[in-house]
N, C-alpha and C positions, 0 to 999 in steps of 0.2 A: 426688347419687349414688343410684341405684336399687339397693336391697339386698333380696334375697330372704330373708325371715325363716326359711323352711324350711332354706335353706342354712346360716344361722347356727345354727339348732337342731341340725342334723346335726353341724356342726363342734364345737360346745360339748358335745354329748352324747358325743363320741368322745375327748375329751381328759381327761387326769388333772389333778387340782388337788392342790397348788399348781403353777402353771406361769408361767414368765417370758414376756415378750413375744417374745423371740428364739426360744425353743422353740415357742411358739404358732404363729408364722409358719412355722417349719420343718414342724411337724406338719400344718398346714393345706395346705401345698404337697404333702406326701406323701400326703394324703388327697384330692388332686385339686382344691384350691381354684383358682378361675379368677383371672385377673389383677386383676379388680375387687375380689375378696375379699382377695387378698394385699395390694393397695394400701391397702385399708381397715384391715387388721390392722397394717400398718406405721405408720399414723397414730395408733394407740392409744398411751397413755402407756407409757413404758419402765419397767415395774414387774413385780412378781410378783403374779399373781392367785390369791387364796386359794380362791375358789369361783366357781361359775357366775353367781351373782347379782352379784358384783363386776364380772365381765367384761360381763355384760348391761348393768349401769349405765353403764360406760364406752362401750359401743356406742351406747346410747341418747343419752348426752350428746354424743357426737361427731356424731350425726345430728340434733342439735337437738330431741331428744325425739320424733322422727318414726319410731321403730322399731315402734310399735304393740305388740301383745301377742305377745311371744315365747314365752309359755306356759312349760311345764316344760322348762327347758334341760338338765336332767340333769347329766351329768358324774360323775366318780368322784373319790374322795379318796384321796390317798396317806397312809398312816399310818406 
């Protein structure tokens, strides 16, 4: 699967943490994620992500470590 790291950065930078997989998929679709991105998100483990690094790690694992450098993924924290 060919994934655009910029698209992932934009998505992760716009979501609040913590966030569950179901809410993550909903937010991605609301922010214009294409079918490829939505399908990829649906393949993530069904859990709550505490921060951007945790989500980045699952993306990378899912892609067999072929995500490259996603850089500063941003994201905000709910307190």
